[in-house]
C-alpha positions in Angstrom: -80.4 -7.3 128.2 -81.4 -5.1 130.7 -82.5 -1.3 130.2 -78.8 -0.3 131.0 -77.2 -2.2 128.5 -78.9 -1.5 126.0 -78.4 2.9 126.4 -74.6 2.0 126.5 -75.4 1.0 122.8 -77.0 5.1 122.7 -74.7 7.7 123.2 -75.2 10.9 124.6 -77.1 12.8 122.0 -79.6 10.3 121.8 -77.7 8.4 117.8 -76.4 4.9 117.6 -72.7 4.5 118.5 -70.5 5.2 114.7 -69.7 1.0 115.9 -72.7 0.5 116.3 -74.6 1.8 112.8 -74.2 -2.5 111.3 -74.8 -4.0 114.9 -78.1 -5.7 113.5 -78.5 -6.9 117.2 -77.7 -3.1 119.1 -80.1 -1.9 116.2 -83.0 -3.7 117.2 -81.8 -3.4 120.9 -81.9 0.7 120.4 -85.3 0.7 117.6 -87.2 -1.7 120.7 -86.7 1.2 122.9 -87.3 3.9 120.8 -87.5 3.0 117.3 -87.3 6.6 116.5 -83.3 5.7 116.6 -83.7 3.1 113.3 -82.7 7.1 112.0 -79.0 6.3 113.1 -78.9 3.1 111.5 -76.6 1.9 108.3 -78.2 2.0 105.3 -78.0 -2.2 105.7 -80.1 -2.0 108.1 -83.1 0.7 107.5 -83.0 -1.8 104.0 -83.6 -5.2 107.2 -87.5 -6.2 107.3 -86.7 -7.1 110.7 -85.4 -4.4 112.0 -87.8 -1.9 110.4 -90.2 -4.2 111.7 -89.9 -3.9 114.8 -88.7 -0.1 114.4 -92.7 0.4 113.9 -93.7 -1.3 116.2 -92.1 0.8 118.2 -93.6 4.7 116.6 -95.1 4.2 113.8 -93.4 7.3 113.2 -89.8 5.2 112.4 -91.3 4.8 109.7 -90.4 7.5 107.6 -86.2 6.4 108.2 -86.9 3.2 106.4 -85.6 1.9 103.6 -88.0 3.6 100.7 -88.8 -0.3 99.5 -90.7 -0.5 102.5 -93.2 2.2 101.8 -95.1 0.1 98.9 -94.6 -2.9 102.3 -98.0 -3.7 103.3 -96.8 -5.6 106.0 -95.0 -2.9 107.3 -97.7 0.4 106.3 -99.7 -1.8 108.0 -98.1 -1.8 110.6 -97.7 1.2 110.5 -101.1 2.8 111.0 
């Protein structure tokens, strides 16, 4: 997938389109480029280990957008610091 295709999933306000917020594949592609886009993912995907891990690998500060359960997750926190 090219960077151009990935950015199609991001609208002009640098957010995920409403329809894409629940699409794990599109959210993963987006957070690989900008971990902060996790804030626009659905609650279900903010609770998904793979999505959160991908986001914090790109930007450790993305942890603030993950569900609370990840704040006590050793593997996730370790990757974020």
